[in-house]
BALOBA-1460 file (C-alpha; in Angstrom, 3 decimals):
// residues 104
<rec num="1" residu="x" x="52.327" y="41.088" z="94.662"/>
<rec num="2" residu="x" x="53.506" y="40.218" z="98.163"/>
<rec num="3" residu="x" x="51.458" y="41.311" z="101.354"/>
<rec num="4" residu="x" x="52.582" y="43.687" z="103.661"/>
<rec num="5" residu="x" x="51.616" y="44.456" z="107.214"/>
<rec num="6" residu="x" x="51.835" y="47.328" z="109.077"/>
<rec num="7" residu="x" x="51.070" y="49.144" z="112.284"/>
<rec num="8" residu="x" x="49.451" y="52.722" z="111.970"/>
<rec num="9" residu="x" x="48.832" y="55.371" z="114.643"/>
<rec num="10" residu="x" x="45.302" y="56.286" z="115.130"/>
<rec num="11" residu="x" x="45.123" y="59.488" z="114.038"/>
<rec num="12" residu="x" x="46.254" y="57.762" z="110.599"/>
<rec num="13" residu="x" x="44.080" y="55.201" z="110.784"/>
<rec num="14" residu="x" x="41.197" y="57.742" z="110.927"/>
<rec num="15" residu="x" x="42.592" y="59.932" z="108.321"/>
<rec num="16" residu="x" x="42.685" y="56.986" z="106.326"/>
<rec num="17" residu="x" x="38.853" y="55.724" z="106.940"/>
<rec num="18" residu="x" x="38.187" y="59.642" z="105.979"/>
<rec num="19" residu="x" x="39.780" y="58.844" z="102.745"/>
<rec num="20" residu="x" x="38.605" y="55.841" z="102.096"/>
<rec num="21" residu="x" x="34.647" y="57.412" z="102.289"/>
<rec num="22" residu="x" x="35.467" y="60.118" z="100.457"/>
<rec num="23" residu="x" x="37.124" y="58.292" z="97.539"/>
<rec num="24" residu="x" x="34.982" y="55.162" z="97.410"/>
<rec num="25" residu="x" x="38.148" y="52.988" z="97.842"/>
<rec num="26" residu="x" x="39.139" y="50.409" z="99.698"/>
<rec num="27" residu="x" x="41.593" y="50.301" z="102.525"/>
<rec num="28" residu="x" x="44.147" y="48.436" z="100.152"/>
<rec num="29" residu="x" x="43.480" y="50.760" z="97.572"/>
<rec num="30" residu="x" x="44.349" y="53.799" z="99.725"/>
<rec num="31" residu="x" x="47.212" y="52.406" z="101.601"/>
<rec num="32" residu="x" x="48.463" y="51.464" z="98.252"/>
<rec num="33" residu="x" x="48.058" y="54.563" z="96.561"/>
<rec num="34" residu="x" x="49.567" y="56.579" z="99.839"/>
<rec num="35" residu="x" x="52.719" y="54.571" z="99.613"/>
<rec num="36" residu="x" x="53.106" y="54.941" z="95.987"/>
<rec num="37" residu="x" x="52.934" y="58.646" z="96.354"/>
<rec num="38" residu="x" x="55.163" y="58.762" z="99.198"/>
<rec num="39" residu="x" x="57.876" y="56.782" z="97.512"/>
<rec num="40" residu="x" x="57.669" y="58.995" z="94.372"/>
<rec num="41" residu="x" x="58.357" y="61.951" z="96.725"/>
<rec num="42" residu="x" x="61.152" y="59.916" z="98.596"/>
<rec num="43" residu="x" x="62.980" y="59.408" z="95.630"/>
<rec num="44" residu="x" x="62.184" y="62.974" z="94.523"/>
<rec num="45" residu="x" x="63.867" y="64.173" z="97.280"/>
<rec num="46" residu="x" x="66.792" y="61.887" z="97.150"/>
<rec num="47" residu="x" x="67.649" y="63.270" z="93.585"/>
<rec num="48" residu="x" x="67.400" y="66.467" z="94.736"/>
<rec num="49" residu="x" x="69.780" y="66.016" z="97.653"/>
<rec num="50" residu="x" x="72.188" y="63.734" z="95.509"/>
<rec num="51" residu="x" x="71.703" y="66.466" z="92.583"/>
<rec num="52" residu="x" x="72.567" y="69.405" z="95.175"/>
<rec num="53" residu="x" x="75.720" y="67.500" z="96.230"/>
<rec num="54" residu="x" x="77.161" y="67.255" z="92.255"/>
<rec num="55" residu="x" x="76.643" y="63.262" z="93.131"/>
<rec num="56" residu="x" x="73.694" y="63.028" z="90.430"/>
<rec num="57" residu="x" x="73.418" y="65.146" z="87.439"/>
<rec num="58" residu="x" x="70.120" y="66.402" z="86.313"/>
<rec num="59" residu="x" x="69.379" y="63.670" z="84.242"/>
<rec num="60" residu="x" x="70.553" y="60.835" z="86.473"/>
<rec num="61" residu="x" x="68.586" y="62.812" z="88.886"/>
<rec num="62" residu="x" x="65.632" y="62.391" z="86.650"/>
<rec num="63" residu="x" x="66.058" y="58.890" z="85.804"/>
<rec num="64" residu="x" x="66.400" y="58.176" z="90.069"/>
<rec num="65" residu="x" x="63.099" y="59.670" z="90.387"/>
<rec num="66" residu="x" x="61.707" y="58.042" z="87.667"/>
<rec num="67" residu="x" x="60.345" y="61.038" z="85.864"/>
<rec num="68" residu="x" x="61.232" y="63.133" z="82.872"/>
<rec num="69" residu="x" x="64.214" y="65.595" z="82.980"/>
<rec num="70" residu="x" x="61.649" y="68.370" z="82.484"/>
<rec num="71" residu="x" x="59.761" y="67.463" z="85.502"/>
<rec num="72" residu="x" x="63.019" y="67.065" z="87.526"/>
<rec num="73" residu="x" x="64.061" y="70.827" z="86.369"/>
<rec num="74" residu="x" x="60.788" y="71.824" z="87.477"/>
<rec num="75" residu="x" x="60.557" y="70.478" z="90.744"/>
<rec num="76" residu="x" x="63.949" y="71.968" z="91.520"/>
<rec num="77" residu="x" x="62.947" y="75.258" z="90.024"/>
<rec num="78" residu="x" x="59.445" y="75.200" z="92.345"/>
<rec num="79" residu="x" x="62.255" y="74.919" z="95.058"/>
<rec num="80" residu="x" x="64.569" y="77.553" z="93.583"/>
<rec num="81" residu="x" x="67.350" y="75.464" z="92.920"/>
<rec num="82" residu="x" x="69.002" y="75.978" z="89.657"/>
<rec num="83" residu="x" x="68.621" y="72.986" z="87.359"/>
<rec num="84" residu="x" x="71.766" y="73.896" z="85.241"/>
<rec num="85" residu="x" x="75.626" y="74.084" z="86.621"/>
<rec num="86" residu="x" x="77.470" y="77.262" z="85.338"/>
<rec num="87" residu="x" x="80.479" y="77.410" z="86.709"/>
<rec num="88" residu="x" x="82.574" y="80.462" z="88.284"/>
<rec num="89" residu="x" x="85.255" y="80.040" z="84.735"/>
<rec num="90" residu="x" x="82.067" y="79.902" z="82.408"/>
<rec num="91" residu="x" x="80.761" y="82.815" z="83.974"/>
<rec num="92" residu="x" x="83.821" y="84.909" z="83.878"/>
<rec num="93" residu="x" x="84.193" y="84.104" z="80.404"/>
<rec num="94" residu="x" x="80.976" y="85.092" z="79.453"/>
<rec num="95" residu="x" x="81.259" y="88.177" z="81.144"/>
<rec num="96" residu="x" x="84.475" y="89.069" z="79.442"/>
<rec num="97" residu="x" x="82.632" y="88.350" z="76.010"/>
<rec num="98" residu="x" x="79.379" y="90.679" z="77.184"/>
<rec num="99" residu="x" x="81.964" y="93.075" z="78.084"/>
<rec num="100" residu="x" x="83.455" y="92.992" z="74.343"/>
<rec num="101" residu="x" x="80.231" y="93.230" z="72.867"/>
<rec num="102" residu="x" x="79.434" y="96.091" z="74.873"/>
<rec num="103" residu="x" x="82.231" y="98.116" z="73.491"/>
<rec num="104" residu="x" x="81.375" y="97.228" z="70.057"/>
């Protein structure tokens, strides 16, 4: 393990001290947990942006964020981002098929 020194504003120190008391953890444990969760959130946000810009597939976004494909799909779904790609040509093709089925 490596040491990391950071400076925090007084309000964040107060919040941290409150968590230390509530969770019965050390300052280092609370800081490590906060950092771990923050990194998770940042990776999910980056994965989402890269997915939306078509730099990542759903599978690659999940891999980058270190979550399952289902978890990535759920994350995107909660943000009303479709987790599947459906091209315009596929839509037109399926629309033609559906119209034929309805006529039958």
